[in-house]
Structure formats: C-alpha cells, structure tokens
C-alpha positions, -999 to +999 in steps of 0.1 A: +831+088+031+855+069+008+881+045+020+918+049+013+925+036-022+893+041-043+874+073-036+843+058-052+839+030-027+836+021+010+838-010+032+808-031+032+805-032+070+807+006+072+780+010+045+756-014+063+761+004+096+760+040+081+727+033+064+712+017+095+708-018+082+729-029+112+726-015+147+764-018+153+795-021+132+801-056+147+766-066+136+774-053+101+806-074+101+785-105+111+760-098+083+789-096+058+806-128+071+777-151+079+746-140+059+756-153+025+757-117+013+762-111-024+774-081-042+762-081-078+757-119-075+792-126-062+794-142-028+811-121-001+824-135+032+844-105+045+834-072+059+862-053+041+847-059+006+843-027-012+808-013-021+802+012-049+773+032-062+751+009-084+760-023-066+732-047-058+734-063-023+715-094-015+715-108+020+695-124+048+681-099+073+656-107+100+646-140+084+639-125+050+660-118+019+668-081+013+678-069-021+690-033-023+708-011-048+734+013-035+723+048-045+749+069-027+778+064-003+770+079+031+795+102+048+782+095+083+757+075+103+730+101+102+692+100+109+671+073+093+656+094+064+692+105+054+703+068+056+674+055+035+683+079+006+716+060+002+699+028-010+668+016-029+648-015-020+644-039-050+622-069-055+594-082-034+603-061-003+600-029-023+564-037-033+555-044+003+570-011+015+552+008-012+519-007-003+523+002+034+533+039+026 
C-alpha cells in the first residue's frame, strides 16, 4: 500500500513490519531509528523514511547484518511466503539460506 504523496513508496517501518522483518510496528520503528539502517548506502535514523522498489536496505538484525533488495511493496501484513516475495536477500546471508534450502 502506498503512502500519501508518492504512490511508488511506503514508510520504512510499515515495510519492515509488513514483510515480517519486525514482529511489531514499534519494533520496526526501533530498527529504523537505532540499527544504523541504510537505504542505498544512505544512513537512516527515522521510521518515516520512504522505501521504493529496488532500494537496498542494510541493517543489524539479531546480531547479524542483513542486506535486502526491495522487490515489491506489500499491501498488507500477510503470511510469511507472501511477505518473503517482497524482498530478496543479498550478500552472505543469501548464500547461507540457499545452502539450507
């Protein structure tokens, strides 16, 4: 679901919550404000930063660095398989996931 202004973007905290990278919206806000999150290499310290398809998000999550590419903007917080189609793991984490599949 797009935010008011730009139909091709959504708030960072909503994205993290909708794609199940955060259990609650407040946890997503904490990740955005305190995890040294970067969007396309630019440091972000606010939950209302806009995320667009193609953005690369880098952040600390459960004591490891996650790097993901936004593949789609979700319209709801759906089941895990639906949420996982909205992003693509990049870097070292992607090779670990592929090996375990």
